C-alpha positions in Angstrom: -18.6 -22.0 23.2 -15.2 -23.5 22.3 -13.0 -21.2 20.3 -10.8 -22.4 17.4 -7.9 -21.1 15.3 -7.6 -18.2 12.9 -7.3 -20.8 10.1 -10.9 -21.9 10.9 -11.9 -18.3 10.8 -10.8 -18.2 7.2 -12.2 -21.6 6.4 -15.7 -20.8 7.7 -16.1 -17.7 5.7 -14.3 -18.6 2.5 -15.6 -21.4 0.3 -13.3 -23.4 -2.0 -14.1 -25.0 -5.4 -13.2 -28.6 -6.1 -10.0 -28.9 -8.1 -7.0 -31.1 -8.7 -5.1 -29.2 -6.0 -4.4 -31.6 -3.1 -2.4 -31.8 0.1 -0.4 -35.0 0.6 -1.7 -37.3 3.3 0.1 -37.1 6.6 0.9 -33.4 6.2 -0.4 -31.0 8.9 -3.0 -29.3 6.7 -4.3 -32.5 5.0 -7.3 -33.1 7.3 -8.4 -29.5 7.4 -8.0 -29.1 3.6 -10.1 -32.2 3.1 -12.9 -30.7 5.2 -12.6 -27.4 3.3 -13.0 -29.2 -0.1 -16.1 -31.1 1.2 -17.8 -27.8 2.1 -17.5 -26.3 -1.4 -20.3 -24.1 -2.6 -20.0 -22.9 -6.2 -17.0 -21.3 -7.7 -16.4 -18.3 -5.4 -13.0 -17.3 -4.0 -10.8 -19.8 -5.8 -7.5 -18.3 -4.8 -8.1 -18.9 -1.1 -7.7 -22.6 -1.4 -4.0 -22.5 -0.8 -4.5 -20.3 2.3 -6.8 -23.0 3.8 -4.2 -25.7 3.5 -1.4 -23.4 4.7 -3.3 -22.3 7.8 -4.9 -25.7 8.5 -2.3 -26.8 11.1 -2.3 -23.6 13.2 -3.0 -23.6 16.9 -6.5 -23.1 18.3 -7.5 -19.6 19.1 -10.8 -18.0 18.3 -13.9 -18.5 16.1 -16.0 -15.7 14.7 -18.9 -14.7 17.0 -22.3 -13.8 15.7 -21.7 -10.0 15.9 -18.3 -10.5 14.1 -20.0 -12.4 11.3 -22.6 -9.7 10.9 -20.0 -7.0 11.0 -17.8 -8.6 8.3 -20.9 -9.4 6.1 -22.1 -5.8 6.4 -18.6 -4.3 5.6 -18.1 -6.6 2.6 -21.5 -6.1 1.1 -21.3 -2.3 1.6 -17.8 -2.3 0.3 -18.4 -4.0 -3.0 -21.6 -2.0 -3.3 -19.5 1.2 -3.4 -20.6 2.7 -0.1 -18.0 5.1 1.1 -18.9 4.7 4.8 -18.2 0.9 4.5 -14.9 1.6 2.8 -13.8 4.0 5.5 -14.8 1.6 8.3 -13.0 -1.3 6.5 -9.8 0.8 6.3 -10.1 1.6 9.9 -10.4 -2.1 10.7 -7.3 -2.8 8.6 -5.3 -0.1 10.3 -6.0 -1.3 13.8 -3.3 -2.7 16.1 -5.8 -4.8 18.1 -4.8 -8.5 17.6 -8.4 -9.8 17.3 -9.5 -7.0 14.9 -6.3 -7.6 12.8 -7.6 -11.2 12.3 -11.0 -10.0 11.2 -9.3 -7.6 8.8 -7.5 -10.4 7.2 -10.7 -12.4 6.6 -12.3 -9.3 5.0 -9.2 -8.8 2.8 -9.3 -12.3 1.6 -12.9 -11.9 0.5 -12.1 -8.6 -1.2 -9.1 -10.1 -3.0 -11.2 -12.9 -4.3 -13.8 -10.5 -5.5 -11.1 -8.5 -7.3 -9.7 -11.6 -8.8 -13.1 -12.4 -10.3 -13.2 -8.9 -11.8 -9.8 -9.2 -13.3 -10.7 -12.6 -14.8 -13.7 -10.9 -16.5 -11.3 -8.2 -17.7 -9.0 -10.6 -19.5 -6.6 -10.9 -16.7 -5.8 -7.1 -16.7 -5.9 -5.0 -13.5 -9.2 -3.2 -13.0 -7.6 -0.2 -11.4 -4.6 2.1 -12.0 -2.4 2.8 -9.0 -0.4 6.0 -9.0 2.0 7.1 -6.3 2.8 10.8 -6.0 5.6 12.3 -4.0 7.8 15.3 -3.8 9.4 17.8 -1.4 7.2 19.9 0.9 5.8 22.8 -0.9 5.7 21.1 -4.3 1.9 21.4 -4.4 1.0 17.8 -4.2 -2.4 18.1 -2.6 -3.4 20.9 -4.9 -2.3 19.0 -8.0 -4.1 15.9 -6.8 -7.4 17.8 -6.4 -7.2 19.3 -9.9 -6.4 15.9 -11.4 -9.0 14.2 -9.3 -11.8 16.6 -10.3 -10.8 16.2 -14.0 -11.0 12.5 -13.7 -14.3 12.3 -11.9 -15.7 14.7 -14.6 -14.7 12.0 -17.1 -16.6 9.3 -15.3 -13.8 7.8 -13.2 -14.0 6.9 -9.5 -11.0 8.3 -7.7 -9.6 7.2 -4.3 -6.9 9.3 -2.7 -4.8 7.9 0.2 -3.0 10.8 1.7 -0.3 10.0 4.3 0.6 12.8 6.7 3.9 12.9 8.7 3.6 12.0 12.4 5.3 13.9 15.2 8.4 12.0 16.6 7.5 13.5 20.0 3.8 13.1 20.4 3.0 10.6 17.6 0.2 12.9 16.3 -0.5 14.0 12.8 -2.1 17.2 11.5 -4.0 15.2 8.8 -4.5 18.4 6.8 -4.4 17.0 3.3 -8.2 16.6 3.1 -8.7 20.3 4.1 -6.7 21.3 1.0 -8.9 19.2 -1.2 -12.2 20.9 -0.4 -13.8 20.4 -3.8 -12.7 16.9 -4.3 -13.8 15.8 -0.8 -17.4 16.9 -1.7 -17.3 14.9 -4.9 -19.4 11.7 -4.6 -17.2 9.9 -7.1 -14.1 10.5 -5.0 -12.9 9.1 -1.7 -10.1 10.8 0.4 -8.5 9.0 3.3 -5.8 10.7 5.3 -3.6 8.4 7.4 -0.8 9.1 9.9 2.7 8.0 8.8 3.4 6.8 12.4 7.1 6.9 11.9 7.2 4.5 9.0 9.8 5.0 6.3 8.7 6.9 3.3 5.5 8.0 5.0 3.7 4.8 3.9 1.7 3.2 6.6 1.9 -0.5 7.4 -1.5 -0.9 5.8 -1.4 1.3 2.8 -1.2 -1.6 0.5 -4.2 -3.2 2.1 -6.1 0.1 1.8 -5.4 0.1 -1.9 -6.9 -3.3 -2.2 -10.1 -2.2 -0.3 -10.4 0.9 -2.5 -10.2 -1.2 -5.7 -12.8 -3.6 -4.2 -15.1 -0.7 -3.7 -15.0 0.1 -7.4 -12.5 2.9 -7.5 -10.6 2.6 -10.8 -8.0 5.3 -10.0 -6.1 5.1 -6.8 -3.7 8.0 -6.0 -1.3 7.6 -3.1 0.2 10.8 -1.8 3.3 10.3 0.4 5.5 12.4 2.6 8.3 13.9 0.5 11.4 13.1 2.5 13.9 11.9 -0.1 15.0 8.4 -0.9 12.5 6.8 1.4 9.8 7.1 -1.3 11.0 3.7 -2.5 8.4 2.3 -0.2 5.5 3.7 -2.2 7.2 2.9 -5.5 6.9 -0.8 -4.5 3.1 -0.7 -4.2 1.9 1.3 -7.2 1.8 0.9 -11.0 3.3 4.3 -11.7 5.5 6.6 -9.5 5.2 10.3 -10.2 7.7 12.8 -8.7 6.4 16.3 -8.3 9.1 19.0 -8.1 8.7 22.8 -7.7 10.6 25.2 -10.1 13.1 25.9 -7.3 13.9 22.3 -6.8 17.6 22.5 -7.6 19.7 21.6 -10.7 20.0 18.3 -12.5 22.9 17.2 -10.3 20.8 17.7 -7.2 18.1 15.7 -8.8 20.4 12.7 -9.3 21.8 13.0 -5.8 18.3 12.6 -4.4 18.3 9.1 -5.9 14.5 8.9 -6.0 14.5 10.2 -9.6 15.8 6.8 -10.6 12.4 5.3 -9.6 10.3 8.0 -11.2 8.2 7.0 -14.2 7.1 10.6 -14.7 8.5 13.9 -13.4 6.1 16.8 -13.1 7.4 20.4 -12.7 4.6 22.1 -10.8 3.6 25.8 -10.4 4.5 26.4 -14.0 2.8 29.8 -14.4 3.4 33.5 -13.9 6.9 34.5 -12.8 7.8 30.8 -12.3 7.2 29.9 -15.9 10.7 30.6 -17.0 12.4 28.7 -14.1 10.0 25.8 -14.7 11.1 25.5 -18.3 14.7 25.5 -17.2 14.1 22.9 -14.6 12.2 20.8 -17.2 15.2 20.9 -19.6 17.7 20.1 -16.8 15.8 17.1 -15.5 15.3 15.8 -19.0 19.0 15.9 -19.5 19.5 14.2 -16.1 17.2 11.3 -17.0 19.3 10.5 -20.0 22.2 9.7 -17.7 20.2 7.1 -15.8 19.6 3.4 -16.7 16.2 2.5 -18.1 14.0 0.7 -15.6 11.5 -0.5 -18.2 11.7 -1.8 -21.7 8.4 -0.3 -22.6 8.7 3.2 -21.2 11.1 6.1 -21.1 10.6 8.5 -18.1 9.3 11.9 -19.2 9.5 15.4 -17.7 6.4 17.6 -18.1 5.2 21.0 -16.7 1.8 21.7 -15.2 0.0 24.4 -13.3 -2.6 23.6 -10.7 -3.6 27.3 -10.6 -4.4 27.7 -14.3 -4.8 23.9 -15.0 -2.5 24.3 -18.0 -0.7 21.0 -18.6 -2.8 18.9 -16.3 -4.6 17.1 -19.1 -1.3 16.5 -20.7 0.1 14.9 -17.5 -2.9 12.5 -17.4 -2.3 11.7 -21.0 1.2 10.7 -20.2 0.0 8.5 -17.4 -2.4 6.8 -19.7 0.3 6.3 -22.3 2.4 4.7 -19.6 -0.3 2.4 -18.5 -1.1 1.3 -22.0 2.6 0.7 -22.9 3.2 -1.3 -19.7 0.0 -3.4 -20.2 0.9 -4.2 -23.8 4.3 -5.4 -22.8 3.0 -7.4 -19.8 5.3 -5.4 -17.5 2.5 -4.0 -15.4 1.2 -7.4 -14.4 4.7 -8.6 -13.6 5.4 -5.5 -11.6 2.4 -6.2 -9.4 3.4 -9.8 -8.8 6.8 -8.7 -7.7 5.4 -6.0 -5.5 3.3 -8.6 -3.6 6.5 -10.5 -2.7 8.3 -7.3 -1.6 5.3 -6.3 0.6 5.1 -9.8 2.1 8.7 -9.5 3.2 8.3 -6.0 4.6 5.4 -7.3 6.8 7.5 -10.3 7.9 10.2 -7.9 9.0 7.8 -5.7 10.9 6.1 -8.6 12.6 9.4 -10.3 13.4 10.6 -7.2 15.2 7.3 -7.1 17.1 7.8 -10.8 18.2 11.4 -10.0 19.1 10.4 -7.1 21.4 7.7 -9.3 23.0 10.0 -12.3 23.7 10.2 -12.9 27.4 14.0 -13.2 27.3 14.4 -10.0 25.4 12.0 -8.1 27.6 14.0 -9.2 30.7 17.4 -8.4 29.3 16.6 -5.2 27.4 16.4 -2.6 30.2 19.8 -3.7 31.6 21.5 -3.9 28.2 20.1 -0.5 27.2 21.5 1.0 30.3 24.9 -0.5 29.7 24.9 0.7 26.1 23.9 4.2 27.3 26.7 4.2 29.9 29.3 3.1 27.3 30.0 -0.2 29.2 29.3 -2.3 26.1 29.0 -1.6 22.4 25.6 -1.5 20.7 26.7 -4.4 18.5 27.5 -6.6 21.5 24.2 -5.7 23.1 22.4 -6.6 19.9 24.1 -10.0 19.7 23.2 -10.7 23.3 19.6 -9.9 22.7 19.5 -12.0 19.5 21.0 -14.9 21.5 18.3 -14.5 24.2 15.6 -14.5 21.4 16.9 -17.6 19.8 17.4 -19.5 23.0 14.5 -21.9 23.8 12.1 -20.7 26.4 12.3 -22.4 29.8 
């Protein structure tokens, strides 16, 4: 059987409604787009019409086989039906590095995005889920805090998804993946879903596919998505660019307000939570709360609708946990009322697109025949001090930009 391009892969499994949107005659995608419009069935998946025309002129590769069609249909139906097993399998598909499976994952994501778009339309254009990123230094009690908050939310009728990113070893590349073992109660809750993922050396402990995993969780009906990241300092900017609210967790011994400003990440925090505020640490926690409150007054406001707050909470006694969630709800309501939440999500999509472009561009650079040929020799000369790293980089970029023979 002849195999065709990834564009046909999308075209076959996504239907497009008739509309005034057209592709000018003579453009590469005109013929394919015309065929897409002629095969319209109903009003499903409107936002994929642009994708069809954009991908219409791509080169021929593969077409979905029967087993692949059945796999995607099974995953999609199970996902929107709220089956946790289908959600887990879908995230695994998205996280894969296999080229063919990455194509299948994109088809699945387009269908889930269209489904989410329909839900948002019925919700008056407002997001159907609330995304919260949580980070902080090791020992701040992030996993324990998430379990307490998660159990409280499931008790109130919410469906909670937790995407926990574990640091990977620079030597072996492995991860302990121990966050789920700390959330024993929440992991047994049928209204919760916990997915640990390896950081794989990515900055900020956010995996390449964390954003896609968030989309899949929302498609499965989880209205609260909590993203726990590796607390390593300023690199938490990565997670701040994919969530609605960024929460910074700090222990009572986290340093004074000057140290907080030096970390830089406090500038992106919408809420600062001083954890372990109980027992002998209650007095230090109050002092840290006052100091960070003063520190936030020195920083420029990031939003017209919200001033960052500093609160205390104890996962051990649960004191202050309900108040923390109340602050999160106040933030969401204020940002929705001002229209900033929707604008923030739109801006995040652009940021994430460019981050994926940079990653894929580096992959293409490494796989370029000219670069592969010159790289070992240039690496050796740089190591020996014969040439500077800057000159070696220029030579490699020149090889990459040169036309292939």
